[in-house]
C-alpha positions in Angstrom: -25.3 10.0 22.4 -22.9 10.6 20.1 -22.9 12.8 16.7 -23.8 10.6 13.7 -20.9 10.7 11.2 -21.3 12.9 7.6 -19.3 12.4 4.6 -17.2 14.4 3.2 -17.7 17.5 1.0 -15.6 16.2 -1.7 -16.3 13.7 -4.3 -14.9 10.1 -2.9 -11.7 8.7 -5.0 -14.0 5.3 -4.9 -17.3 4.0 -4.1 -18.2 0.5 -3.9 -21.2 -1.8 -2.6 -19.8 -4.4 -0.4 -21.3 -8.0 -1.4 -21.5 -11.1 0.4 -18.5 -12.8 -2.1 -16.6 -10.2 0.1 -17.2 -11.6 3.8 -15.2 -13.5 6.2 -16.3 -16.3 8.3 -18.0 -14.2 10.4 -20.1 -12.6 7.9 -18.9 -9.4 8.3 -16.9 -7.7 5.2 -13.0 -8.9 5.2 -10.5 -6.7 6.2 -8.6 -7.4 3.3 -10.9 -6.3 1.2 -11.4 -2.7 2.6 -7.7 -2.7 2.8 -7.7 -3.2 -1.2 -10.3 -0.9 -1.7 -7.9 1.4 0.7 -5.2 1.1 -1.7 -7.0 1.9 -4.8 -8.5 5.1 -3.4 -4.8 6.1 -2.6 -3.1 5.1 -5.6 -5.6 7.4 -7.5 -4.6 10.1 -5.3 -0.7 9.7 -5.5 -0.8 8.8 -9.6 -2.7 12.3 -10.1 0.0 13.9 -7.7 2.7 12.2 -9.6 1.1 12.2 -12.7 2.1 8.6 -13.7 2.9 5.1 -12.2 2.9 4.5 -8.5 3.6 1.5 -6.7 2.8 1.1 -2.8 5.5 0.8 -0.6 4.2 1.2 3.1 0.8 1.1 5.1 1.8 3.4 7.7 -1.7 3.1 10.0 -4.7 1.5 9.5 -7.3 1.6 12.1 -10.9 -0.5 11.9 -13.6 1.5 13.8 -16.5 -0.2 13.0 -17.6 -3.5 10.7 -18.5 -3.4 7.3 -21.4 -5.2 6.4 -23.0 -6.5 2.9 -25.1 -3.7 1.3 -23.1 -0.8 3.2 -22.2 1.5 0.1 -18.4 1.9 1.1 -16.7 5.7 0.0 -13.1 6.1 0.1 -12.0 9.3 0.5 -8.2 10.3 0.2 -6.2 13.2 0.3 -2.3 14.1 -0.4 -0.4 14.0 3.4 2.9 14.8 2.3 5.0 14.5 -0.9 8.7 13.9 -0.8 11.1 13.8 -3.6 9.8 10.3 -4.8 7.3 9.5 -2.6 3.8 10.4 -1.7 2.2 9.9 1.4 -1.9 9.5 1.1 -4.6 9.7 4.2 -8.1 7.2 3.2 -11.1 8.0 4.9 -13.4 5.4 4.8 -17.3 5.5 5.1 -20.5 3.5 5.0 -23.6 4.5 4.3 -26.1 1.5 5.9 -30.0 1.7 5.2 -30.6 -0.2 8.3 -34.2 1.5 9.5 -33.3 4.8 8.1 -30.0 6.0 6.3 -26.7 5.9 8.7 -23.2 7.3 7.7 -20.2 5.9 9.4 -16.8 6.5 9.3 -15.5 3.0 9.7 -11.6 2.7 8.7 -8.8 5.1 8.1 -5.1 4.8 6.7 -2.1 6.1 5.8 -0.3 4.6 2.8 3.2 5.3 0.9 3.2 5.5 -2.4 6.5 5.9 -4.9 6.3 7.3 -8.4 7.9 4.9 -10.8 9.7 5.1 -14.4 9.1 2.9 -17.2 11.6 0.9 -16.0 10.1 0.5 -12.3 12.6 2.1 -10.5 11.8 5.2 -8.5 11.7 8.9 -10.2 11.0 12.3 -8.9 7.3 13.2 -8.1 7.4 16.2 -10.0 8.9 16.1 -13.3 9.2 19.3 -15.6 
């Protein structure tokens, strides 16, 4: 039997409860909803690193490991993987806390997302401006 997953020690970028309105036709939480949570969590880390506005330019990879169900507490943890001149790659891990006959913690999804820092005219700008 495999070891149960544990939440990372750091604070999540976002935490939200999956709701019935977030389901697909099969009754599980829609993958697109999870993708939007990943993009929000990743953009928070990228915004902080860039000290300003960023836009998503690529989802470099994404793996859905387990389904998410209505009532799951979804936590997205983001960390900076690489900083370029104008771009920032962020890794996001997604966990759920599920109370089905005892609290379970499960890593359900992970992704790498790239953002570009932009200026007030929506043009790429250096991430670290002095």
